[in-house]
N, C-alpha and C positions, 0 to 999 in steps of 0.2 A: 503494501500502500505503499502510496505516495507521499509524503511526511512534509508537512507542511516547511513553509520557511521565514523567520524571524528574525528580525533584523530589530538587532540590541541595543539603546539611547543609555551611557549609565557609566558611571563612574568605573577603574580600574576595579579595583576589589567586588561590583557589580557584576560586572562583564566573566570575569574571572570565575567568579561562583561558578556560573549558567556554563561554563566553556568543561568549568570540572565534573558539574551535573552530565555533560552532554550524551553519555551514555544508555543517563535516566528520563532524557527529554522523551519526549511523546512527538517532537517538533526538533527543527534543522535550526538551531541557533549560529547565527552569526553575523558582525562589527562593521568586517575592511570591507565591504562593498555595495558601495549607496544602489550600484546600476543592476543587482545582480536582484532579477525577478524574487519580490518579496509579497505573500498574503496580511502578512503579520506584524506592526511593529510597536516591540517590548520596549516603555522609555519607563525611566528613574528619574522622580522627580529633578531633579541634580542636572540631570543631559541638561534642558529644559535655560540654563543662562545661558550656554551657546547660543546666539542669536543664530548664526545656519543652520545648528541642527533644528532649533522652532520653526525655523520660515521652511524647511523640508519635511518637517512631520505634519507641519498646517496646508503644507503643501499636495498633501498624500492622499489618496483615494483607497490608504491598506484601512484595515483594521486598524483601529490603536488600544492596545492598552497601557493603562495609567499604575506605573508602583508607586506608592509613598508609605509613609506614617499613617498620611494623616491627610483624607478627603478635602481635595480643596477641589474647582469648581470641576466638575465633570463634564460639562457640555459637549466639549470640543472630544469626548473619549467615550468610544462601545462602552471598555470594560476598567475595573481597577484591582486592582491586585495590591493588598496589604499587606507591607515590608515591618519586622521579618515575617518571610515567610515558606512554609515548606516545600518540598520535592515536589506529592500530591497536589498539593492549589498548585502552582504553577503550572503543571500540566492540566488541572480540570481549568482551570482560567484560560486557557489558548483554545482547549476542548471545546467549549460548553458556547463560546461567543462568534467561534468560527463554525460551530453546528448551528446559532441563529441565527448566523449572516445567511450561510446559506439555505435556510427554510427561507426567512425571507427571500431573496432573491429568486427565489421559486411563486412567491406569492402574488404577483404581479410583475407578469410582460409584456408590454405594452405591446398589441399589434394592432396597427392601424386602427381605428378607435375604439378597441375591445382592450377588455384586460386578462388576460391566462392567466389563472391558478391552476401550477401544477400538481398542487401539494391540496387544492378541494377538486381536482381533474375536471377546473370549467371557466368557461370563456364567459364575461358577464364583459355586456353594453346595458350603462346604467345600471339600473336595479332586476334587467331582467338578465337571466344567465341560461345556457344548456350544460349539459353534462357530456364531459369525449371522453372516448375510450386512448387508452394508454398507445396505440396507434396512432389516432386524431391528433394526441401534442407529439408525437415524434414527429408527426409527418408537418405541423403549423410549427415546430425547430425548426429544421429542415428547409423549408418556404422564406424563415427567419433569416436564416445562416448564408442562402444564399438570390443573392440581387436580380441576378437571370434565371429563369423558365429552367425547370426541372425534368429532363424526360423522365417517362417511363422505366425506362431501363436501368437512372439513375438510383430513383425513388425504390422502384422493385430491393436492386442488391441493395442501397441504403439501410430502409428501412425493414424489411421482411427479409433481408441476408440468401435472396434468389437469383442466378443470376437470372441472364436476358430470357437466353433460349425457355426458359419455365414458364414458355408464353403464359401468365391466366391476366385473369380481370380484376384480379388481386388492387391493383392500384384504381381500376377507374372504379371499381364496387365501393373502396370507402371511399373515394374524391364522392362519389356522386351522395354518397348518405350522406357525408359535413356538409355538403352546399346545401343539401334538402333538411339539417337540422338550422343552417343557419339562415335560407331562406323562410321556412318555417318560423322560426323564433323574433329573426329582426327583420324580417320581409328584405332582405338584402344580397340581391342577384349575384353582385360581383367584389364578392370577399375572395374567392379562390378562383382564377383566370387561367385560361392555357392558348397557346398558340400552337404551330406547328415544331417548336421545339421543346413546350413541354407544358408543366403548370407551372406555377406565378403565383406570388401574394402580390 
């Protein structure tokens, strides 16, 4: 399983302690490479004295965990780690905030003027919604990832893992059903479009 990359900011004692704990951490802590891709930043309160670090943190879209002896303003942080803390607490705070963040990312994905909630398997438009199957969600995600039309063969291999020569009507059937659901509930005939290249949103 992929270990999270966590960028650490803090005094050398804080950094070296985490480095010693590295074999027991459920994430990959690093301090030396600001360009390395990271999902989480763990910030010791003392690191904020450095203006450059403070600006970097404020400009980052990563999940931010604030480590301190007392809770200051948590407005710009996603979680709080009370110091001193043990190994179990450090792992727990990183795991919990990451899981919450992933859950909320799945909670609302914008598609045209709709909201797709993957956790609930629902496609919303204002107060109305339809319930989607797992395959319908996969279809919508595939369309979202691609800006141009996707061929039937490509959809078949990506969503169903079928080869192109296994000529089935699976794609047409699923898209027909999804279009019908959307048309019946939202009176929208132009949600999934198609041309000679394939299907698109």
